[in-house]
C-alpha positions in Angstrom: 47.6 105.7 135.1 50.5 104.8 137.5 53.9 106.1 136.7 56.7 103.9 137.4 59.5 105.7 139.4 62.8 106.1 137.5 65.1 103.2 137.9 68.5 104.3 139.0 71.6 103.0 137.2 74.2 100.9 139.0 76.4 103.9 139.3 73.7 106.0 140.9 72.9 103.1 143.4 76.6 103.1 144.5 76.2 106.8 145.5 73.3 106.1 147.8 73.5 105.3 151.5 72.3 101.9 152.6 69.1 103.6 154.2 68.3 105.1 150.9 68.7 101.9 149.0 66.3 100.2 151.6 63.8 103.0 151.3 63.9 102.7 147.5 63.5 99.0 147.7 60.4 99.4 149.9 59.0 101.8 147.2 59.6 99.5 144.4 58.0 96.6 146.3 54.9 98.6 146.8 54.9 99.6 143.1 55.2 96.1 142.1 52.2 95.0 144.2 50.1 97.7 142.5 51.4 97.0 139.0 53.6 94.1 138.0 56.3 95.2 135.6 59.5 93.7 134.2 61.1 97.2 134.8 60.2 97.2 138.5 61.2 93.6 139.1 64.7 94.3 137.7 65.0 97.5 139.9 64.2 95.4 142.9 66.8 92.9 142.0 69.4 95.7 141.4 68.6 97.1 144.9 69.1 93.9 146.6 72.5 93.5 144.7 73.4 97.0 145.8 72.6 96.3 149.4 74.9 93.4 149.5 77.9 95.1 148.0 77.5 98.4 149.9 80.4 99.3 152.1 78.2 99.6 155.3 76.4 96.4 154.9 77.0 94.6 158.2 74.5 91.8 158.2 75.5 88.2 158.9 76.7 85.9 155.9 73.4 84.1 156.0 71.5 87.4 155.4 73.8 88.3 152.6 73.0 84.9 151.0 69.2 85.6 151.5 69.5 88.9 149.7 71.4 87.4 146.8 68.7 84.7 146.6 66.0 87.3 146.6 67.9 89.2 143.8 67.9 86.0 141.7 64.2 85.4 142.3 63.3 88.9 141.2 65.3 88.5 138.0 63.4 85.3 137.5 60.1 87.2 137.9 61.3 89.8 135.5 62.1 87.3 132.9 58.7 85.4 133.4 57.0 88.8 133.0 58.3 89.3 129.5 56.9 86.1 128.2 
């Protein structure tokens, strides 16, 4: 049985570096591919949100919009998984 990694809270995400958030995001994406879960989809959305508001996020405004869009899409997937 696969164990889902612990989903950090928003406060814990604020303490992570951008590199750590990106690494966690990659991990959660791999986990989602193996086992679709509402909890994992929510964690992915939270990580996209955390990247956008991080103090060292220096991507262009278009990239920021893409990450916000992806966060919304993952929340939509999470909502669909519960039905």
